[in-house]
N, C-alpha and C positions, 0 to 999 in steps of 0.2 A: 722402384718408385722414388721420385725426387723428394727430399725433405725440404719443407719451407719453414724458415725461421720466423719467430714472432716479432722480429724487429726489422724495420725498413730503413732505407736511405743510409746505407753504410758506405764509407770510403774504403774500397777494396784494397787500396795500397797500404792503408794504415791499420787494417783490422785483420784478425784471424779468428776462425770459427771452429767449433767442435760440438758434437752432439752425442749423447749416450741414449741409445734406443732400448726401451723395455728393460730397464735396470730393475733388479729385484729389491727395491727399497720402498719405504713408505713415502707417499706423496705429501702427507701432512708434515713429516719431518723435513722433507726435501725443500718445501716452501720456506720453512723457517731458516734452514741453513743457507739457502740462496739469499734471503734478506740479510743474513749475517755477514756475507762476504761481498755483497753488491757494492760497486764503486770503490773497491779497495785495490791497492797495488796487488798484482798477481802473486808475487813472491810473498808478500805479507799475508795474503789470503791463504796460501798453502801452509805457512807457519801457524796461522790461527786454527786451521782445520786439523793439523797434526797435533796441536795441543788438546783439541777435543778428543782425538782418538786415544791420547795418553791419559785422558781424564784429568787434565790439569785445568782446563777452562770449559765452562758450560756455554751452550748456545741459548741465548734468551728466546723464549717462546712468547708470542703475542696473541695467538689464537689457540683455541682448544686447551685452555689452561685450568680447567676444573680439576681440583685435587692434585695440582702440580706443585711439587716442592719448590720452596724458595731457595735460590742460590745467592751466595754472598756477592754484593755489588751489582747484580743484574736483575734480581727479582726471579720470577718463575722461569725455570730453564731445565734443560736435559743434556745428556751426552749421547747424541745419535751417532754412534761409532760407525756402524755399517754405512749409513748415508754419507758421512764425511769421507770414508774411504773411497766410495764410488765417485763422489764429486771431485776429490783430489785427482783421480784418474782422468776425468774429463778435462779438468783445468790443465793438467800436464800435457794432455793431447793437444789442446789449443795452443799451449806455449810452444810445443815442438812445431806445430803448423806455422806459428809466427816466425820462428827461427828459420824455417825453410823459405819464408818470404823475405828474409833479411831484416826483420824487425829486432830492435834491441830488447833483450829479455828484462832488463831492469826498468824500462820505461813502459811496460805493459800494465794496463789497468783493466779491470773487469767492467766493461761497458754494459753488458747485458748478460744476465743469468736468470733462468727461470725453470720451473718444474711443471710438467704437464702430466695429467693422469693418462696412463697407457691402458692397453687392453688387459683385462683381468681374466686369465684362463683358469679353467677348473684345475684344482690340485689333483694329483694322482693318488691312488691308495684307497683304503677302506673308508676314510672319512668322507661321507657324502656331503654335498652342498657346501663345499669350501673352495674359495677362490684365492688365487695368488695376487700379491701386490706387485704392481709394475708402475714405473715412472719413466718419462722421457726428461732428460736434462739437456738444456742447450746453453752454450757459453759463447760469448763474443768478447774478444780481447781487443783493445785499441791502444795504439802507441801514442802516448802523450809526452812530447818532449817539452820540458819546462822552458819557458821563454826567459830571456836574459833579465828583463826587468823584474819578473816574478821570482826568479831564482835569487836575485840579489836581495829582494825583500825578505825572502825566507831565511837567508843566511844572516841578515842584519839582526843583531840582537839588541834589544832595548835594555840599556843599562839604567839602574836605579839612580835617581838624582842624588847627588852628594850635597850635603849642607855646606854652604860657604862659611868659612870661618872668618869673621871680621876681626882684624887686629885691633885690640883695644889698648888704650894707653893705661899704664899702671895707675891704680888709684893712689892719690896722695891724701894724706891725712888732712882733715879739715883744720883750718886755722881757728883757734879759739881766741877770743878777745881776752886781754888781760883783765883780771878781776880788779875792781877798784873798791877801796874801803873809804867810807866816809868817817872823818874824824869829828871831834867835838867842835873844832873850829870851822867846820864845813869846808875844810880843804880836802881836796881829793889827792890821795896818795896812791901810787901804783905799787903793787907788789913786785918785788924783784925776784 
């Protein structure tokens, strides 16, 4: 059966797709991880997810956060290691599909990534009435070549304004008038 993606109107020459069907990961965690890497550079997204698997960086959670611990600088978050490992595999698959199309690996961005709830089969074993978690993950990468005008703006660095130093003439001492003394004869004599 053919899989239909949840995104339409794609340019087939500039995009590459991949999908993970019935992955054994939590759908709730997958939704949060997909939000975390959406619209990022593909290489940057892989580095971010690898940091999560090494427990260096947490994924911020926005839904289902009752009794969820606060993480520094992001608020409520978790380290969904298994979910990140599966999503890394799907993103790498999409990147290799892009290379087969001749797209540049450095210019790939995640245009579309989403998680869908898959079938939940019954678990085997003695535990009755227990179902497995399953999730579909779909990824669409797009090549975005930076335009010349935008690239120049990004490279141009704004320098802080320097204060202009105005050359001032050296201060000269004020001229004081010579003191005059009045004598008895009402003549004015100047002190020498």
